[in-house]
N, C-alpha and C positions, 0 to 999 in steps of 0.2 A: 466429543464423542456423542452420538445420538442416543435418546433414551433406551432404545432397543438394545444397542451395544452395551450400554451401561448395565442393564439388567442381565444380559448374557454373561458378562464379565463378573458381575456380582455372584451369579449362580455357580459359575465356574470356580471362583475364588472360595466360596463357602463349602462346596462339596469337596474340593480338592483338599483344602486344610483340614476339614472334619474327617475325611477318610485317611489322610496321612497321620493324623494323631494315633490312629489304631492300626495303620497299615502292616506293621511287622508283628503285631500282637498275635495273630493266628498262627504265625511261624514259631513264635516262642512258645505258645501253648502246645503246639504239635510236638515240639522237641520235648517239653516237659512231660507230655503224656506218654510218649513212646520211649523216652530216655535214650534217644539216638539222633545223631546228626547225619545219618546216611544221605547221600545225594547232595549235600551242601558243600560248595567249594570255598575254601578259606581264602584263596587268592581272588576269587570272583567277589566275595564280600569285602575284602580289603579295597579293592579298586573301586567297588561301588560306594563305599564310605568315603573315599578320597574325592570322588566326583561330587558327592553331596556337599562336603566341606568346602571344596572350591567354588561350587555354585553359590553357597551362602556367603562366602567372602566377597565374591565378585558382585553379587547383587547389593550387598551392604555398602561396597565401596562406590558403586554407581548411584546409590541412594534411590534406587527403584522403589515404587510403593511397597510397603511391607506385605501387603495382602497378596502380591504377585510372587512372593517366594517364602512365605511363612511356613510352608511345609518342610523347608529345608532343614530347619533346626530339629524338627520332630523325626524326620527321616534319618538324620545323622545319628541322634541319639539311639534310635531303635535299631539302626544297623550296626552301630557299635555294640549294643547289648547282644545281638545275634552272634556277631563276630567273636566276642568274649566267651559266649556260651559254647560255641564251636571249638575255640581254642582250648577251652576247659575240658570238653568231652574227648578232644584228641590229645589231651595231656601236654599242650604246648602253651599253656598260659603261664607266663612268668614275669618277673618285675621288669625285665629288659623290654618286653613287648609293651607293657603298660607305660613305661617311660617314653618309649618311641612314639606311641600314640599321643601322649600328653605334648610332647615336643612339636609334633606335626600340628596339633590343634593350636598351639600358642603361635607357631609360625604364621599360620594362615590368619590368625587374629590381627597380627601386626600388619600383615599384607592388606587386610581389608581396610586399613587407613591410608592406603596408597604409598606405603613405605616399602622399599625406597623409591619406586615409581609404579604408576597404575599399570604401566606396560607388563609388569611381571604377572599380574593376576590375569590380564588379558591373554597372555601367552599360555597360562595354566588352564584357562577356560577353554582355549581352542584345543589344548592337549586332552581335555575331557572327552573328546569325540572319539579318538582311537582308544581311550581307556574304557569308555562305555561299550564300544564294540568288543574289546579284548575281554572285558569282565563277563559279558554275556556269553561269548564264545567259550570261555572256560567253564561256565555253568552248563552250556549244552554239551560240551565234551564229557563233563562228569556225568551227566545223565546218560549220554549215549555209551560210554565205556561201561557203566554199571548196568546198562539196559533196564533201568527202573528209575522212577521219579524219586524213590526213597522217601524222605521226610519233607520234601519241598511243599509248602503250603500254597495250593492253586489260588486260595483266596487272596493272599498277599500279593501274589504276581498279578492277579486280575485288577486289583486296586491300583497297582503300579501302571497297568495299561490305561485304565480310565483316568488317572491323574495326568499322565503324560499327554493324553488327548486334550484334556481341558487346559493344559499349559500351552499347547500349541495355539489354542483359540485365544487365550489371554495375551500371549506374546504377540500375536498377530494384531490384536486390537489395542494393546497398551504401549509395549516398548519397542516393537518391531526389531528386536535384537535378533539378527539372523544366526548368530553363533548358538544362542540359546534355543532358537527355533530348530536348527539342525539337530542339536543334541536330543530334544525331546522327540523329534521324528525317528531318529535312530533308536532310541529307547522303546518307542511304541513297536517298532518292527521286530527288534530282538527279544523284548519281553513276550511278545506274542508267539515267537518261535519257541521260547522256553516252555510256555503254557502248552502249546501245541504238542511238543515232543513229550512232555510229562503226561498230558492226557493219553497219548498214543500208547505209552508204555504201561499206564495205569490200565488202559482198556485190554491189553494183552495179558496183564496179570490176572485181571477179572476173569477172562475167557479160560485161562489155565486153571483157575480155582474152580470154575463150573465143570470142567472136564474131570478134575480130581473128585 
């Protein structure tokens, strides 16, 4: 790797990991301030969490440089926190859900060691592509049906867009893993759609308030 590519990769790694440490914090604070989870899709969050866990396990199994996926554990934990908060506000948080989440986490921990075969995680990673698409479509559907962005944090979603762009760059320069590259490309596109639709309905709401 040439020096210029090294510095580009370093910049992308540092900014991506740094932003992902706080990525979901604005969303959590917004929920806390408004005491509402309006606009947030449980199914979308659950699928998003699963894709992060699969990505984390796959990268660990492949023994890729830690700096190329260190954001995954932070995103997993924060998305889990948001999901549990949404479950709680919707009065759907119970022992069964918590046990199910723990079992899924344990299963992918075992898979990260290549047990029973690395092909299992490879298949799961490939499956994250339609999962990513479906999770974002669920969120877009939630916004469209409600005709409002609700309590969606545009800061969190914008951070997601930026970090996906940087991961496209680092994947091209470091691992050249086409499955991961396609996953991040899809994420950029769909995250941008969520932000765009949220801003559209927010602008409509602002215009309505001015008329009133």
